[in-house]
MARKEMI-912519 format. One line per 10 residues: for each residue x negated, y, z negated of N, C-alpha, C. Coordinates in nm, 3 decimals, padded with zeros to 5 digits. Layout:
BEGIN
X Y Z X Y Z X Y Z; ...
//
This chain:
BEGIN
-13.029 05.260 -08.865 -12.965 05.077 -08.891 -12.806 05.116 -08.998; -12.733 05.037 -08.971 -12.584 05.036 -09.057 -12.629 04.931 -09.199; -12.535 04.968 -09.285 -12.531 04.908 -09.399 -12.360 04.928 -09.508; -12.343 04.763 -09.472 -12.202 04.778 -09.575 -12.229 04.790 -09.680; -12.152 04.872 -09.757 -12.070 04.893 -09.860 -11.988 04.838 -09.928; -11.879 04.874 -09.852 -11.776 04.756 -09.901 -11.664 04.669 -09.778; -11.595 04.521 -09.840 -11.564 04.537 -09.658 -11.478 04.583 -09.620; -11.403 04.535 -09.467 -11.290 04.654 -09.401 -11.210 04.668 -09.470; -11.104 04.750 -09.447 -11.044 04.755 -09.503 -10.882 04.673 -09.532; -10.890 04.656 -09.364 -10.807 04.495 -09.370 -10.803 04.429 -09.426
-10.915 04.369 -09.481 -10.935 04.233 -09.561 -10.891 04.328 -09.728; -10.903 04.458 -09.754 -10.862 04.475 -09.916 -10.825 04.353 -09.946; -10.665 04.393 -09.914 -10.541 04.316 -10.025 -10.585 04.117 -09.972; -10.686 04.090 -09.929 -10.691 03.989 -09.974 -10.805 03.884 -10.051; -10.913 04.036 -10.119 -10.993 03.995 -10.165 -10.911 03.976 -10.337; -10.963 03.968 -10.444 -10.907 03.949 -10.564 -11.020 04.061 -10.604; -10.946 04.195 -10.709 -10.995 04.241 -10.770 -11.144 04.202 -10.846; -11.305 04.241 -10.889 -11.307 04.180 -10.969 -11.428 04.309 -11.067; -11.469 04.315 -11.066 -11.472 04.411 -11.201 -11.461 04.567 -11.162; -11.493 04.712 -11.318 -11.392 04.792 -11.326 -11.522 04.891 -11.272
-11.529 05.009 -11.177 -11.619 05.111 -11.152 -11.664 05.184 -11.313; -11.757 05.283 -11.270 -11.856 05.352 -11.409 -11.761 05.413 -11.404; -11.601 05.432 -11.292 -11.498 05.551 -11.389 -11.397 05.524 -11.380; -11.398 05.371 -11.480 -11.239 05.280 -11.473 -11.169 05.248 -11.343; -11.197 05.238 -11.239 -11.136 05.187 -11.114 -11.164 05.066 -11.134; -11.023 04.977 -11.041 -11.107 04.801 -11.014 -11.173 04.750 -10.941; -11.221 04.713 -10.894 -11.352 04.779 -10.764 -11.249 04.614 -10.659; -11.212 04.624 -10.538 -11.229 04.498 -10.468 -11.288 04.560 -10.359; -11.339 04.437 -10.306 -11.397 04.420 -10.185 -11.503 04.549 -10.199; -11.571 04.569 -10.319 -11.673 04.711 -10.355 -11.810 04.687 -10.392
-11.964 04.699 -10.319 -12.023 04.649 -10.395 -12.013 04.720 -10.559; -12.105 04.614 -10.658 -12.102 04.680 -10.752 -12.153 04.735 -10.809; -12.304 04.706 -10.784 -12.408 04.843 -10.848 -12.397 04.948 -10.744; -12.376 05.066 -10.912 -12.370 05.190 -10.850 -12.474 05.216 -10.743; -12.609 05.210 -10.801 -12.744 05.240 -10.741 -12.715 05.160 -10.588; -12.706 05.002 -10.601 -12.654 04.979 -10.429 -12.619 05.057 -10.362; -12.485 05.158 -10.455 -12.353 05.145 -10.375 -12.382 05.316 -10.248; -12.485 05.374 -10.398 -12.564 05.503 -10.397 -12.655 05.524 -10.277; -12.713 05.440 -10.219 -12.810 05.362 -10.158 -12.775 05.277 -10.042; -12.652 05.318 -09.969 -12.522 05.249 -09.857 -12.543 05.132 -09.854
-12.569 05.082 -10.053 -12.563 04.912 -09.973 -12.717 04.872 -10.036; -12.751 04.882 -09.967 -12.930 04.855 -09.854 -12.975 04.818 -10.098; -13.022 04.682 -10.133 -13.037 04.617 -10.224 -12.975 04.444 -10.246; -13.059 04.437 -10.267 -13.104 04.196 -10.241 -12.934 04.180 -10.355; -12.882 04.335 -10.461 -12.803 04.217 -10.542 -12.677 04.292 -10.465; -12.642 04.395 -10.364 -12.492 04.416 -10.356 -12.452 04.288 -10.288; -12.445 04.210 -10.263 -12.297 04.103 -10.232 -12.243 04.120 -10.153; -12.238 03.948 -10.124 -12.099 03.922 -09.973 -11.983 03.912 -10.006; -11.933 03.977 -09.895 -11.767 03.990 -09.930 -11.684 03.879 -09.806; -11.653 03.791 -09.879 -11.599 03.668 -09.772 -11.456 03.561 -09.820
-11.366 03.553 -09.749 -11.241 03.463 -09.787 -11.300 03.363 -09.884; -11.212 03.280 -09.908 -11.171 03.108 -09.929 -11.158 03.085 -09.826; -11.152 03.101 -09.784 -11.160 03.026 -09.640 -11.281 03.016 -09.555; -11.292 03.134 -09.529 -11.466 03.128 -09.439 -11.546 03.080 -09.530; -11.571 03.093 -09.670 -11.698 03.022 -09.767 -11.668 02.879 -09.738; -11.559 02.773 -09.717 -11.508 02.659 -09.751 -11.595 02.627 -09.590; -11.542 02.718 -09.502 -11.620 02.647 -09.316 -11.782 02.694 -09.326; -11.832 02.751 -09.460 -11.943 02.766 -09.439 -12.096 02.660 -09.456; -11.924 02.643 -09.609 -12.018 02.507 -09.716 -11.972 02.381 -09.588; -11.874 02.372 -09.561 -11.815 02.209 -09.481 -11.963 02.223 -09.383
-11.988 02.327 -09.330 -12.079 02.372 -09.200 -12.238 02.344 -09.324; -12.235 02.365 -09.428 -12.357 02.259 -09.439 -12.440 02.128 -09.520; -12.294 02.075 -09.585 -12.296 01.955 -09.589 -12.253 01.946 -09.425; -12.268 01.966 -09.298 -12.237 01.887 -09.200 -12.399 01.875 -09.121; -12.509 01.923 -09.248 -12.598 01.864 -09.162 -12.649 02.098 -09.061; -12.569 02.180 -09.129 -12.601 02.310 -09.030 -12.751 02.341 -09.047; -12.822 02.427 -08.968 -12.960 02.410 -09.023 -12.983 02.567 -09.085; -12.864 02.552 -09.109 -12.936 02.685 -09.188 -13.046 02.625 -09.301; -12.953 02.561 -09.396 -13.095 02.522 -09.510 -13.097 02.332 -09.461; -13.229 02.353 -09.472 -13.267 02.152 -09.498 -13.207 02.088 -09.547
-13.166 01.941 -09.460 -13.113 01.870 -09.543 -13.154 01.837 -09.728; -13.286 01.794 -09.746 -13.300 01.898 -09.859 -13.226 01.976 -09.984; -13.239 02.083 -09.915 -13.163 02.157 -10.025 -13.063 02.158 -09.957; -12.999 02.088 -09.915 -12.815 02.070 -09.917 -12.760 01.930 -10.070; -12.937 01.836 -10.045 -12.861 01.751 -10.103 -12.885 01.778 -10.233; -12.976 01.844 -10.322 -12.956 01.911 -10.401 -12.841 01.999 -10.420
//
C-alpha cells in the first residue's frame, strides 16, 4: 500500500506555503504533522492537497447533488 506524504513536485509551485516544520523549513504541500510524516502519511490528520480550482469543482459537485454526501448534509 502506498501512502502520500506530500503533493507531487510538479504541483508545489501552485501550493501556498502553510507553516514551518520542526527545523524551521516552510512546508508547501507536505503533511504538517511530524508523526504522520514519520509514519509515511498514515494518519487521519495528515491532510489533503488540492488546488483552489479543483476544490471549487468538488464543492460545485456537492451542491449539484453529488452522491458523495446526502442532500441533508449538503443543505446543512
